[in-house]
N, C-alpha and C positions, 0 to 999 in steps of 0.2 A: 474398436478401442474400448476397453472396459471403462465404465464411468460410475463414480460415486457422487451423489449430490447431497450436500448438507445445508439445511436451512437453520439460521440462527436469528434470534431477535436482536435488536440493536442495543445490546448491553455489553459493556466492557468485559464482564465476567465470561461471556460466551466466546470471546476471542481465544481463550485457553482451550476450549473444546476443539475449535478449528485447528489449532496448533497440534493438539494431541492426535487428531485424525490424520493430519499431514505426516506426523512422525511415524504413526503406525503403518501408513501406506508406504512410506519410504523404507521402513524396516522390512516389510513384506516383499518389496521389490529388490531388496539386497543392496540398497544404497550405502555408500560409505558414511560413517558417523558424522564427518565434517559436513558433507552435503546435506544430511538430514537436519543438522543444526541450521544451515543456511535456509533450507526449505521452511523450517518452523519459524524462523525469524521473519522471512519474507511474507509468509502467510499471515503471521501475527500483525505485521505492519499494514498489509492490504486490508485485513479485517478491521483493524483499529481505525483506519481511514474511513472505511465504509460506515462503521458505528458512528464516528464523528459527523459524517455527512448526514446520516439519518437523524441523529439527535438534533443537529443544528437546523435541519429543514422540517423537523416534526413528522418524518415519514414513519408510518406504522407497519409497512411491509417487511417481511423477513429478508435478511441478507442471504444470498445464495452463494455457496462455495462449491464449484464443480472440480472434481479430481478426475483426470483422465490419464491413463497410461497405455502405452503399447510397448513393443519390444525395445524401443530405444529412446523414448521421450516421456517424461512426466510433465503433464500440463495441468496447471491449477488456475482457475479463473474465479475472481471474486466480483459478484454483481451487486451493485447497490441501486436504489431507486430514487436517489436524490436528484437535485436539479442538474441538468446537463450544462456543460460549458463552465463549470465552476472551478476547474483545476488550474488553468493557466490564464494569464491576462489575455484578453481577446477571445476567450471562450474556446480556445483550441487545446485539446488535451495533449496532442503530440505524442511522440515516442519517448523512449527512455532517455535518449541523449538530450532531447529538448527539455524534458523535465529537469534533468540534472543541471543544464545550463541556466534555466530560469531560477531554480532554487539557489544555485551558487551565487547568482547575481543578487537575489534578495538577501541572502545571508551576508554578503559583502556590504550591502547597504545598511543592514541592521547593525553590523559591527562598526561601520564608519559612524553611524549616528549615535552609537552608544559609547564611543571612545571617551574615556575620562582621563584627564591628565593626572599625573602623580600628585598627591596632596590635595586635590580638589574633591569636595564632597560629591557623591553621586547625585545626579539629577533625578529624583524620584518621580517628578512630574512627567518625565519622558518615559512612556511605556510602549511596549511592543504588543500588538494584538497577535499573540502566538496562535490562538485558535484559528485565525484566518489563514495562517500559512502552514499549520500543522499537517493538513492533508497532503500538501505538496512536499513537505519535508519527508513524510512517510514514503512517498513515491520515489524521492531521491535515494532514500536508504534502500528501497527494493531494487532500484536500478543498479546500485552498487553490489548487490548480492546475486543478481540474476543477469546472465548474459543475453537472454532472449526474453524481452518483455514488451508488451504492448498495452496502451491505455486508450480506450475509445469511448466516446460519448454515444449513447443510443438515443436516437430521436424518438423511436417508439419502442417500448412504452416509457422511455426516459431512463435516466440513470447512467452509470458508468460501469465499464467492465475492465478490470485489471487482470491481464493474463500473463502468467509466468511459465517459462518452459526450462526444464533441465534435461541434459542428456543423461541417460541411464547408464551408469558404469558400476558394475558390481564391486563390492568391497573385496 
């Protein structure tokens, strides 16, 4: 299985580079334009999550994006070196369905706590720590774009791997 490995520093500007590489690979493989857009968006979300984790934890290592393709599957993995167990409550990264369930529950709680009756002034003292849930929201978005996704914490050397797979169907 051919593999391309891209190392980026944890800066938001580098997410664009990862998206461009993903799009170029998709075009080379003959993927449909709609699928290429989904791949770019999913890779962008996974890389943005990794950048956020690195910046929050003060990690200096590069984020690694691995692109693999064979005759019928495109697989992209984004590896970060942040603290393990930080994705879901209880320290369990879980699969795509679990990520979606947890994020949907958190979103419902946020909406419930932020409900304002008509005519009442907004309670500006009540704030949401978006930075704390942003990595999980990105995973929920990826899960909506990718049918085959896995998220796993690595005990050694630490960090998280978000792996996304798409069937290859030529345009």
